[in-house]
MISE-776609 format. One record per residue (C-alpha): x, z, y; residue in three letters. Coordinates in steps of 0.5 Angstrom, whole numbers, padded with zeros to 4 digits, always signed. Layout:
REM residues N
XZYala
...
//
This chain:
REM residues 90
+0024-0001+0037met
+0028-0004+0042tyr
+0027-0011+0044val
+0033-0015+0047thr
+0029-0021+0050ser
+0027-0020+0057thr
+0023-0027+0056arg
+0018-0023+0051tyr
+0016-0018+0056phe
+0016-0023+0062asp
+0010-0026+0057arg
+0007-0020+0056leu
+0007-0018+0064asn
+0003-0024+0065ala
-0004-0020+0064glu
-0005-0013+0063gln
-0006-0011+0055leu
-0009-0005+0052arg
-0003-0003+0048val
-0004+0002+0042leu
+0002+0006+0041val
+0003+0009+0034val
+0009+0013+0033glu
+0009+0020+0030pro
+0016+0022+0035lys
+0013+0024+0041glu
+0019+0023+0045leu
+0019+0015+0043val
+0012+0015+0044ala
+0013+0017+0051ala
+0019+0012+0052arg
+0014+0007+0050leu
+0009+0009+0054lys
+0013+0009+0060thr
+0016+0002+0059gln
+0009-0001+0058leu
+0006+0002+0064glu
+0012+0000+0068arg
+0010-0007+0066leu
+0003-0006+0068gly
+0000-0005+0061his
-0006+0000+0060leu
-0003+0005+0054val
-0008+0008+0049leu
-0006+0013+0045gly
-0001+0015+0042pro
-0004+0016+0035ala
+0001+0020+0031lys
-0001+0017+0024asp
-0004+0011+0021gly
-0011+0014+0020gln
-0011+0016+0027glu
-0009+0009+0029ala
-0015+0006+0025val
-0020+0011+0029ala
-0017+0010+0036val
-0017+0002+0035ala
-0024+0002+0032gln
-0026+0006+0038arg
-0022+0003+0044leu
-0021-0004+0042asn
-0013-0005+0044pro
-0011-0012+0045ser
-0004-0010+0042leu
-0002-0005+0037val
+0005-0002+0036leu
+0006+0001+0030ile
+0012+0004+0026asp
+0013+0000+0020ser
+0015+0006+0016lys
+0010+0011+0018leu
+0006+0014+0013pro
-0001+0011+0013gly
+0001+0005+0016ala
-0002+0000+0010thr
-0009+0002+0012ala
-0007+0000+0019ser
-0004-0006+0017arg
-0011-0008+0014arg
-0015-0006+0020arg
-0011-0010+0024gly
-0013-0016+0020arg
-0020-0016+0023ser
-0024-0015+0029ser
-0028-0008+0031pro
-0034-0012+0028ser
-0031-0013+0021gly
-0030-0020+0022gln
-0023-0023+0021ser
-0019-0026+0027arg
//
């Protein structure tokens, strides 16, 4: 995933986010982690699949989840993303 607009990152940098990175490729996850930490964010995970992402999200309550849309198990993660840890819709 590449974001070309620096305005997006400037807006994210306004506050520290708790970011869960869901990426099966270790190199990609490490690069994302490095970039996010340079921006001052706390990186949770990474999670390697959808099931792990759901478990980590329920436990650590991230403010943002970056997930590979082609990831096996991503459907469950998307459903999880529509509700808060308490089970109420956001």
